[in-house]
C-alpha positions as CSV (number, residue, x, y, z in Angstrom):
1,Q,-16.4,-17.4,2.6
2,Q,-15.6,-14.8,-0.1
3,T,-12.9,-12.3,0.3
4,T,-12.3,-9.3,-2.0
5,M,-9.1,-7.4,-2.2
6,T,-7.8,-4.5,-4.2
7,A,-4.4,-6.1,-4.7
8,P,-3.0,-9.6,-4.5
9,L,-2.7,-11.0,-1.0
10,V,-2.0,-14.4,0.5
11,L,-3.8,-15.4,3.7
12,F,-2.7,-18.2,6.0
13,D,-4.6,-20.3,8.6
14,D,-3.2,-19.6,12.0
15,K,-3.2,-23.2,13.1
16,T,-1.9,-25.0,10.0
17,N,-0.1,-22.3,8.0
18,N,-2.0,-23.7,5.0
19,N,-2.2,-21.3,2.1
20,F,-5.2,-19.2,1.1
21,H,-7.2,-22.0,-0.5
22,T,-8.6,-22.8,2.9
23,F,-10.3,-19.4,2.9
24,G,-12.7,-20.1,0.0
25,T,-12.9,-17.7,-2.9
26,I,-10.5,-14.8,-3.1
27,T,-11.3,-12.1,-5.6
28,T,-8.9,-9.3,-6.5
29,F,-9.7,-6.0,-8.2
30,D,-7.5,-3.8,-10.2
31,T,-7.7,-1.4,-13.1
32,I,-4.4,-2.5,-14.7
33,P,-4.5,-5.7,-16.8
34,D,-1.0,-6.8,-16.0
35,R,-1.6,-6.7,-12.3
36,L,-4.8,-8.7,-12.8
37,A,-2.8,-11.3,-14.7
38,A,-0.2,-11.3,-11.9
39,S,-3.0,-11.7,-9.3
40,S,-4.2,-14.8,-11.2
41,L,-0.7,-16.1,-11.5
42,M,-0.3,-15.8,-7.7
43,G,-3.4,-18.0,-7.3
44,T,-6.5,-15.8,-6.7
45,S,-9.9,-17.3,-7.6
46,Q,-11.0,-14.3,-9.7
47,A,-9.1,-11.2,-10.9
48,L,-11.6,-8.5,-12.0
49,V,-11.9,-4.9,-12.9
50,P,-13.6,-2.7,-10.2
51,Q,-16.7,-2.3,-12.3
52,E,-17.5,-6.0,-11.8
53,A,-17.5,-5.8,-8.0
54,S,-21.2,-5.6,-7.6
55,N,-21.7,-8.7,-9.7
56,A,-19.0,-10.7,-7.9
57,G,-20.1,-10.0,-4.3
58,P,-21.3,-9.7,-1.7
59,F,-18.2,-10.6,0.2
60,D,-17.8,-11.7,3.8
61,V,-14.5,-9.8,4.2
62,S,-13.1,-7.0,2.0
63,I,-9.5,-5.8,2.4
64,E,-8.8,-2.4,0.9
65,I,-5.1,-1.8,0.3
66,S,-5.1,0.5,-2.7
67,G,-5.2,3.9,-0.9
68,N,-8.0,4.9,-3.2
69,Y,-11.2,6.1,-1.4
70,R,-13.3,4.9,-4.3
71,A,-12.0,1.4,-3.7
72,L,-12.8,1.7,0.0
73,Q,-16.4,2.8,-0.9
74,S,-16.7,-0.2,-3.2
75,A,-15.4,-2.5,-0.4
76,I,-18.1,-1.1,1.9
77,D,-20.8,-1.3,-0.7
78,N,-19.9,-4.9,-1.7
79,T,-19.5,-6.5,1.7
80,R,-22.4,-8.4,3.0
81,D,-24.4,-7.2,6.0
82,G,-22.5,-8.0,9.1
83,G,-19.3,-8.4,7.2
84,R,-15.9,-6.9,7.8
85,I,-14.0,-4.3,5.8
86,I,-10.3,-4.2,6.7
87,V,-8.5,-1.0,5.8
88,G,-4.9,-1.6,5.2
89,S,-4.3,1.6,3.3
90,W,-2.9,4.8,4.7
91,Y,-4.6,7.9,3.5
92,G,-2.2,10.3,5.1
93,N,-3.9,13.6,6.2
94,D,-6.2,13.7,3.2
95,D,-10.0,13.9,3.8
96,V,-11.8,10.9,2.4
97,L,-15.4,11.2,1.3
98,L,-17.5,8.1,2.1
99,K,-21.2,7.3,2.0
100,L,-22.0,6.1,5.5
101,G,-25.7,6.8,5.7
102,I,-28.7,4.8,6.9
103,E,-27.9,1.8,4.7
104,F,-24.4,1.5,6.1
105,H,-25.6,2.1,9.6
106,R,-28.2,-0.7,9.4
107,S,-25.8,-3.1,7.7
108,Q,-23.8,-3.7,10.9
109,K,-20.6,-3.9,8.9
110,T,-17.4,-3.6,10.8
111,L,-14.6,-1.2,9.6
112,Q,-11.3,-2.4,10.9
113,T,-7.8,-0.9,10.4
114,S,-4.7,-3.0,9.8
115,Q,-1.2,-1.8,10.3
116,V,1.7,-3.9,9.1
117,S,4.4,-2.7,11.5
118,Q,2.4,-3.7,14.6
119,I,0.2,-6.6,15.5
120,S,-2.8,-6.3,17.8
121,S,-2.0,-6.9,21.5
122,A,-4.4,-9.9,21.5
123,L,-2.1,-11.7,19.0
124,R,1.3,-10.5,20.1
125,S,2.0,-13.4,22.5
126,T,1.5,-16.0,19.8
127,W,2.6,-14.1,16.7
128,T,6.0,-12.9,17.8
129,K,8.2,-10.8,15.5
130,E,10.3,-14.0,14.9
131,R,7.3,-16.1,14.0
132,R,6.0,-13.4,11.6
133,F,9.5,-13.1,10.0
134,A,9.8,-16.8,9.6
135,L,6.3,-17.1,8.0
136,T,7.1,-14.1,5.7
137,W,10.3,-15.8,4.4
138,Q,8.4,-19.1,4.0
139,L,5.9,-17.2,1.8
140,V,8.7,-15.5,-0.2
141,K,10.4,-18.8,-0.8
142,S,7.2,-20.6,-1.7
143,L,5.7,-17.9,-3.9
144,Q,8.9,-16.5,-5.4
145,P,7.5,-13.1,-6.2
146,S,10.8,-11.9,-7.6
147,K,10.5,-14.5,-10.4
148,K,6.8,-13.8,-11.0
149,L,6.2,-10.1,-10.3
150,I,9.2,-7.8,-10.0
151,T,9.8,-6.0,-13.3
152,R,12.8,-4.0,-12.2
153,T,15.1,-3.2,-9.2
154,V,15.7,0.4,-8.3
155,T,19.0,1.2,-6.6
156,T,18.9,4.4,-4.8
157,F,21.1,6.4,-2.4
158,K,20.2,8.4,0.6
159,D,20.7,11.7,-1.1
160,N,18.7,10.8,-4.3
161,K,15.1,9.8,-3.8
162,N,14.1,10.7,-7.4
163,H,14.5,7.1,-8.4
164,I,11.9,6.1,-5.8
165,N,9.4,8.7,-6.9
166,D,9.9,7.5,-10.5
167,A,9.3,3.9,-9.5
168,Y,6.1,4.8,-7.6
169,T,4.9,6.9,-10.6
170,S,5.5,3.9,-12.9
171,L,3.6,1.6,-10.5
172,D,0.7,4.1,-10.3
173,K,0.4,4.4,-14.1
174,G,0.6,0.6,-14.6
175,K,4.0,0.6,-16.3
176,E,5.3,-1.7,-13.7
177,I,3.7,-4.5,-11.7
178,A,6.1,-4.6,-8.8
179,V,9.4,-2.9,-8.1
180,S,12.1,-3.9,-5.6
181,F,14.3,-1.3,-4.0
182,R,18.0,-1.6,-3.1
183,Y,19.2,1.0,-0.7
184,K,22.9,1.9,-0.6
């Protein structure tokens, strides 16, 4: 099984909590070289620029988490027939232009949304908030992203959100790989 993502992601097996290697090939795409390097450092199989997507796929599952409609279109285009595209991005109230013509219709691909603050009702009884929290901390301790990815910590106060905007601008322009926020 091949999975494509637009940012680094770790997947776990529900039964064994084994890391992502049980899922086969994981390919990430980004336009910023430092983020591609970070993705490789975190253990992805391939870290490529978006222009290489058509040569790397087709993928069984694509997860779009960039918030860029072009990345979503690429995920749709490079997912195999019958495959799944999981949309983890939030596009706000913006209109998104996608090509969903006859080729998409016949491909029987599934578009599925993912929302991090809630879990589907089918999984709520087994994946409680406590279990998700415990797994998250297990991942943080195992992967140690602060040692590998975070390039700076932004301390901000309720009344001053300019620091947050500056951090997100730096991330968007590729000046930072990851930023942590400390709220006071």
